[in-house]
C-alpha atoms as one frame of an Amber mdcrd trajectory, in Angstrom:
protein
  24.756   6.082 -16.365  23.360   8.912 -18.242  19.422   8.156 -18.451  19.360
   6.668 -14.936  20.730   7.254 -11.478  22.772   5.272  -9.158  19.739   4.068
  -7.250  17.699   2.871 -10.525  21.188   0.506 -11.539  21.868  -0.460  -7.828
  17.566  -2.022  -7.524  18.660  -3.706 -11.010  21.701  -5.321 -10.596  20.460
  -6.235  -6.724  17.590  -8.138  -7.971  20.463  -9.540 -11.032  22.285 -10.671
  -8.293  19.694 -12.628  -5.765  18.750 -14.308  -9.188  19.351 -18.067 -10.184
  19.177 -17.687 -13.214  19.104 -14.714 -16.085  16.032 -12.706 -16.016  13.551
 -10.731 -18.063  13.257  -7.035 -18.412   9.813  -6.891 -17.235  10.607  -9.984
 -14.330  13.381  -7.025 -12.960  10.913  -4.706 -13.362   8.224  -6.927 -11.087
  11.201  -7.178  -8.499  12.432  -3.862  -8.186   9.566  -1.837  -7.877  10.779
  -0.002 -11.515   8.893   0.657 -14.892   9.425  -1.758 -17.200  11.161   1.050
 -19.852  12.965   2.669 -17.157  14.624  -1.153 -16.645  15.677  -1.493 -19.688
  17.365   1.660 -20.447  19.462   1.144 -17.372  19.950  -2.669 -18.192  21.050
  -1.502 -21.546  23.571   1.025 -19.957  24.744  -1.555 -17.360  25.545  -3.476
 -20.020  27.545  -1.091 -22.017  29.600  -0.632 -18.766  30.072  -4.708 -18.933
  28.070  -4.879 -14.828  25.291  -7.236 -16.910  25.361  -9.639 -19.607  22.442
 -11.333 -22.221  23.588 -15.043 -21.782  20.450 -15.798 -23.063  18.669 -13.684
 -25.932  16.356 -10.703 -23.716  17.190 -12.393 -20.690  20.333 -10.347 -18.080
  22.268 -11.664 -15.063  25.158  -9.356 -13.226  28.603 -10.219 -14.267  31.837
 -10.041 -11.556  32.218  -6.398 -12.348  28.264  -5.631 -11.216  28.805  -7.432
  -8.272  31.613  -5.659  -7.363  30.502  -2.253  -8.512  26.766  -3.644  -5.920
  29.605  -3.777  -3.358  30.796  -0.861  -4.057
């Protein structure tokens, strides 16, 4: 996670963990308090790490690995 801090990644994962359906970057930004650009770069990094996936185009959901990482 080079371009984002662990706290930013945790904010994104926390929002996705509470979601009942896949969310777009804008929705995650609104709920996390992060800028949309920051959410986008964080989401890309988390996707590469397998912590989130994209079941619907431009929407993201937390994976089982993401939930484990969030719990620490």
